[in-house]
Each structure stands twice: as structure tokens, then as C-alpha cells.
N, C-alpha and C positions, 0 to 999 in steps of 0.2 A: 919665202917661208920654207922652213925645213920640212920636207914631206914626212919625215919620221915623227914630227910633233904636231902636225897640223890639226889633229883631232884632240889634242890634250886640253882639258878644261883648265883655264887659268882663273883661279879664285882670287878675287880682290875684295878687301874690306875697307869700310870707312873707319874713321877714328872712333866713332860711337860704337860700331860693331865690335871693334877691338876691345874697347872698354867694357862692354857688356859681357864678352866672353871671359875676360880676365878678372871680372869682379871689382872694377874700379870705376871712378867717375870719368866722364868724357875728358875733362881737363887734364887728368893724369895721363891718359893715353896721348893727348896732344903734347904734353910736356916730354914724354918719352921720345916722341918724334922730333920735337924742336931741339932737344939736347943731344940728338944723334944716337940715342940708344936703340931706337927702333927705326929701321930703314923704311922710307916711304917716298911717295912722289906726290906732286900737286896736279890736280885737274886744272883745266883752263880757268875754272871759276874759283881757284884757290883752295879747294877742299883737299884734305889729305886722303890718300889711298895707300893701302898696304897689301903686298902680295902674300898669299898664304905661306909660301916657303920662308919668306922673311919673318913673318910672325912666329912660325914654328921655331926658327933659329933663335929668335930673341927669347922665347920662353925657355928653351933648352939652356941657353947661355946663362940665364938668370936663375936657373934651378927651380922654376915655377912648375906647378902641376899643369899638364896639358889639358886644356878644356875639352870636355867630351865632344861638343859640337865640332871642334877643330880636328880632333883625333879621328872622329868617325866620318868626317866629311867625304862623301863619295866623289870620285872623279867622273863627272858626267861628260860624255863625249859631245863636242860641239863641232860643227863643220865650219872651220875657219876659211873655207873657200866659198862660202855661201852668204849672200846678202838678201835680206827681205826689205822691200820698200813698202811702207804702209802709209798710203795717202789716197783720199777719195777723189782728188783732182787727177783725172785720168791722164790729161796731157802732161802734167808735171811728173806724175809717177812714171809715165813712159819715157820722158826726157831724162830723168835720173837714171833709170835702168839702162837706157841706151848709152849714156855717157860713161857710166861705170864699166859696162861690159867692153866698151871700146878702149878704155884707158887702163884696165887692170886685166891682163891676159889670164885666162883660166878661171876667173871668178864666175860663179853661178848666181844669177839674180832671179829671185822669185818676187812676184808682186801681189799685193793685197790692197783692196779698196775700201775695207771697213774693219773695225776692231774685232768683230766676232770671227770673221774668216781668218784674220791674222793670228788670233789665239790658237786656232787649230793647226795652222801651218807652223807656228813657232814650236809647239809641242812635238809635232810629227817630224819636222826637218831639223830643228835645233840649229838654225843659222847662227854663225858666229857674229854677224853684223846686222844691226837693225837700224833702218832709217824710219823714224816715227813722226808723223805730223800730229801736232797736238789738237788740231781742230777737226777731229773725226766725228761725223754725225752719230748722235745717240750714245756716245761714251765720253768719259772724261780722260783726256790724254795724259794728264798728270798721274792719274791712278793706274793707267795702263803701263806707263813707264816704270812706276814703282813695283808693280806686280811682276813685270818681265824681269826686272833686276833681282828681285828678292825671292821669287818662287823657284825652287830647284828644278821644277819641271821644264823650265825654259832654258836652263843652263847658264844663266847670268851672262848674256851676250854683251857685246860692245854696242852701246846705244847712242845713236846720233839723233837728236831732236831737231825738228824743223818747225818753224812757226811764222805766221804773219803778225802775231800779236806784238805790241810794242810796250807791254808792261815792264817797267824798269827793273823790278825785283824778280821777274820770271826766270831769268837765266840762272841766278844763284839758287833759286828754289828747285829748279830741275836738276842741278848738280847735287843738291842735297837728297833728292829722290833717287839718285843713281845714274843719271845721264852721264855719258862720257864726253860728249861734245854737244854744243848748242849752236844752231845756225838760224839766223833770221832771213826771211824772204825779203827781196828776191835773192835766190841762192847763187853763190859762186860755186859752180860745179867742181872746179878744180880743188877747192878747199875740202870738199867731201872726199874726193879721190885721195888727196894727200893724207887725210886723217885715216882712211882705211889702210893705205899702204904702210903708214907709220905703225899702226896697231898690229898689222900682220908681222912686222919685224920683231915683235915682242913675244910671239907665240910659237 
């Protein structure tokens, strides 16, 4: 990671968010992407994602009015050398933290074992990477994922969801809520490390 840019907030939007800002229906935004007018990339679940700078460039090229939410979007600092692991399974939480620290030099790992403690740490530290277990006691993991991704107070970090649930539609649903990666248990630790390293190369 380039040390000069490690704290720069990278804003990413879904096709629906693009549509809402531009005053069009979701399918129109998808057509812009499919026709090559608006640069985008696909999540592993097949959902479109658009970088803020690419959306701004598209709007300027088309002579469209810059949406106020986009023009006024603040650059919230996020620490892209920090990961938070949120899982009430102490043994697994420790195993993930240890493996990541051993395989990604210089990364700082903080741990949380419940959703409420995690919320405070996310706001205070603003880690760039989040590993979130969906089965946290007393909270709904899907709602936490959506809130972390959509509330500016958290800085829209890169979210990796982990779960032992085998619901067939869960993966696509989590991508729709804003998850960047989805992993089923038992985990392959190297896949998590590879995802973090690859994401670091884009910020």
C-alpha cells in the first residue's frame, strides 16, 4: 500500500445508489454500466460497484448536474492498515487475528466479541477492514453489515462476512447489503488474507 494514500477514504456505490443520486431507475444505471458508459466492477456475488471518482467523471462527461450528495461527500479517514475481527467465538476470533498478523506485515488487528462493543470500536478507530460473523448474540448480523456500510460514521470499510449458516440465498443477500466478501465456515484463512491484500492494493 502506498503510505501517502493509506488513510484516503475510497467511496464505492451500488448501481441502486448511483440511480438514486442521478434521478433514474435502477435499470438505467445498470444499462450505463453494461454499455460501457459508466466504469464499474463486479463483486464476487455479481453485484455492480462504482468508485466515486468514476461516477464523477461520468457525470461531468455527460454534462449532467453533479448530485449534491456526491459533490458534498466528505473524505472520511479510514485506517487501511487496521482490521477488526467481530466474532463471539473466542477461539476462532483469536485464530483469525493471529493468522492475519503473521501473514500481513504491519497490519494492526483489534478484536471484538459482541456487536455493541464492535460499534464503539468501529466509530473510534475506523478500521479499513472488518471481519463480521453474522451469528452474534443479541443482534442481527445482516443489519449490522448494512449499517456499517451505509452509516458515514463508520467510514464504509471493506467488509468480509463469515458464517456457518448454509442458507442458499444468504450470500447474494449479504452482497446486496454491502458486504465485499462472503466466507462460509469452516474458514480457509489464506482466502481471507488474500482478500485483504488484494483490497489494500486498490487504496
